[in-house]
Every structure is written in structure tokens, then in C-alpha cells.
C-alpha positions in Angstrom: 1.6 315.6 176.1 3.5 314.3 178.9 7.1 315.6 179.7 8.3 312.0 179.1 7.4 312.3 175.3 9.0 315.8 174.7 12.3 315.8 172.7 15.4 316.7 174.7 16.2 320.5 174.5 19.6 321.7 172.7 20.9 322.0 176.2 20.2 318.4 177.2 21.5 317.1 173.9 24.6 318.9 174.3 24.9 317.6 177.8 24.5 314.1 176.4 27.1 314.7 173.8 29.5 315.8 176.4 29.1 312.8 178.7 29.6 310.4 175.6 33.1 311.8 175.1 34.1 312.9 178.5 37.3 311.3 180.0 37.4 308.8 177.1 40.6 308.5 175.1 40.6 308.9 171.1 43.7 308.7 168.9 43.4 310.8 165.6 46.0 310.6 162.6 46.4 313.5 160.2 45.6 315.5 163.4 47.4 318.7 162.0 44.9 319.7 159.3 41.6 319.4 157.7 39.3 316.8 159.2 41.9 315.5 161.6 42.4 318.8 163.2 38.8 319.8 163.4 38.0 316.4 165.1 40.8 316.9 167.5 39.7 320.2 168.7 35.9 318.9 168.6 36.8 316.2 171.0 38.7 318.3 173.4 35.8 320.7 173.7 34.0 317.7 174.9 36.5 316.8 177.5 37.9 313.8 175.8 41.4 312.9 175.9 43.2 313.2 172.6 46.3 311.6 171.1 46.9 313.8 168.0 49.2 312.1 165.6 51.0 313.8 162.8 54.1 314.2 160.6 57.1 316.5 162.0 56.4 319.8 160.5 55.4 323.4 161.6 51.6 322.3 161.8 52.7 319.6 164.4 54.6 322.0 166.3 51.8 324.5 166.4 49.5 321.7 167.8 52.3 320.7 170.2 52.0 324.2 171.8 48.4 323.4 172.6 49.5 320.2 174.6 47.9 319.9 178.2 46.5 317.3 180.4 44.1 316.2 177.9 46.2 316.5 174.6 49.1 314.5 173.8 50.9 315.3 170.5 53.0 312.5 168.8 55.0 312.5 165.6 54.6 309.5 163.5 54.5 308.7 159.7 51.4 306.2 159.4 53.4 304.6 156.4 55.8 303.2 158.9 54.2 300.6 160.9 56.7 300.7 163.9 56.0 304.3 164.4 52.2 303.7 164.3 52.6 300.9 167.0 54.9 303.2 169.1 52.2 305.9 168.9 49.5 303.4 170.2 51.8 302.2 172.9 52.5 305.9 174.0 48.7 306.7 173.9 47.9 303.8 176.3 50.9 304.6 178.6 49.6 308.2 178.8 45.9 307.8 179.1 45.0 304.1 179.5 42.5 302.3 177.3 41.5 303.9 174.1 37.7 304.3 173.1 38.0 305.3 169.6 40.4 306.1 166.5 40.0 308.6 163.6 42.1 307.5 160.6 42.3 310.6 158.6 46.1 310.8 157.6 46.3 311.0 153.7 48.0 312.6 150.7 46.7 313.8 147.4 48.3 314.6 144.1 46.4 315.2 141.0 48.4 313.8 138.1 47.4 312.1 134.7 48.4 308.4 134.5 51.3 309.0 132.0 52.9 311.5 134.6 52.2 309.0 137.4 55.7 307.8 138.3 56.4 304.6 140.3 57.6 306.8 143.3 54.2 308.8 143.4 52.1 305.6 142.9 54.0 304.0 145.8 53.9 306.9 148.1 50.1 307.3 147.5 49.6 303.7 148.3 51.9 303.6 151.2 50.2 306.7 153.0 46.8 306.4 152.1 46.3 302.6 152.1 49.0 300.8 153.8 48.9 303.7 156.3 45.3 303.2 157.1 46.0 299.4 157.5 48.7 300.0 159.8 46.5 302.2 162.1 43.4 299.9 161.6 45.7 297.0 162.8 46.9 298.7 165.8 43.6 300.1 166.6 42.1 296.8 166.5 44.9 295.4 168.8 44.0 298.1 171.3 40.3 298.1 171.3 39.9 294.3 171.3 41.6 294.4 175.0 38.5 296.5 176.2 35.9 294.6 173.8 34.4 297.9 172.6 35.1 301.1 170.7 34.8 302.7 167.4 37.3 303.1 164.4 36.5 305.7 161.7 38.5 306.0 158.5 38.4 308.8 155.9 37.9 307.5 152.5 36.7 309.9 149.7 33.9 310.4 147.4 36.4 309.0 144.9 36.2 305.6 146.5 32.9 305.4 144.7 33.2 307.4 141.5 35.9 308.0 138.9 37.5 311.1 138.0 40.3 312.0 135.6 43.8 312.5 136.8 43.1 310.6 140.0 44.1 307.1 139.1 46.4 306.6 142.2 44.5 308.4 144.6 41.2 306.6 143.9 42.9 303.3 144.0 44.4 304.0 147.3 40.9 305.5 148.8 38.9 302.5 147.1 41.0 300.0 149.1 40.4 302.1 152.3 36.5 301.7 151.8 37.0 297.8 151.0 39.2 297.5 154.2 36.7 299.1 156.4 33.9 296.8 155.2 36.0 293.8 155.9 37.2 294.9 159.2 33.7 295.9 160.3 32.5 292.2 159.7 35.7 290.9 161.7 35.2 293.0 164.6 31.5 293.5 165.0 31.1 290.2 167.2 33.5 291.5 169.7 31.9 295.1 170.1 33.9 297.1 168.0 32.4 299.4 165.2 34.2 300.2 162.2 32.9 303.0 159.7 34.4 305.0 156.9 33.4 308.5 155.6 33.7 309.7 151.9 33.7 313.2 152.0 
């Protein structure tokens, strides 16, 4: 067997992964916990620049303590489109062009439909669905300039299957999945990939 036919070793694979992300800039929403926090640390470990976006709380303060030349921590509520647009402007001002966006901000409350108030419904839709839209729109604008990049949205397995007491949440996450499909078709011709994950 020739050396050209041998699969890369784990060390070679790691070098490839490091090269893919090194010196590129990624915006991560919901960056202070769960998937968002894990992705923030994974990108930093691969020498990427990360713009970590979250709500003003103790978790954001803790992440801000890690800030360095590669990590910019920004306070923003994704349900507010002006704050999202400002975060993207700050990201580009600090690092230049953006290569990718992880849309991980979201909220969950398990409540039977009879106890789902208008306020709860609106907050779930505003954060999970409208917030994702605000980030997607800002990301599409930022990535279109470069004509390349990737947008990843976090949906949910409940985007695909129903479960009792999750009506508001499933509605919001089902919308995320639908938006991702639509935006993928819209942005593919200009070289931007859009995907959603349903953990």
C-alpha cells in the first residue's frame, strides 16, 4: 500500500482541524452556557477568534474574565435586533470579516398549555424564534460581503417530534428549523452554508 493511500493519523487530523479554524472569526450567541460555551472554548482551543455574546449576568462576567486577544465578550439580548446588529458591528470592528456564526441562544420553560400565559408565549417566541431570525439576518449580511461562511442554528429534537407541556418551545424551535431550511436555499448561491442541529 502506498503512503498516499494511507488515512491521516490522528495528529495529522488535528493539525488539519487547527488550520481550518486558526485566525478566523466566529460569533457565538448563548455563549455563557451549554452548547454555546462549549463551542466558544473549542474554537479558542483551535486558535480561532471568538465573539461571545450573552445576557448581562454572572456567567457573562465569568466569561469576560477570560477575555484576551482572541476572545471578545459582548452583552446583547438576541430578542433585540438593535443589540444584535451592534454586536456584529463590534465583532467586525475588532476582528474584521466573520467566517461563521453559531446561533445557540435560547430559553426553555416546561408548562402545560393551560398555564402558558401570553407573556410566556411571547418571551419564548421573541428569544428562540425572533432572536434566531435577528442573528441570521445580521449573519447573512456580514457573511455576504465575503461570499463565504457558515451559519449554524440550534433547534431541538422537539422541532421534529411533539411532547406534552412543550407547546411554546416546540413552536419556537420548529420555526428555527424551517427558517434554517429557507435561508440555506437563499444563501447557497453565494457560497454561504446554513445548517441546524437538533439535539
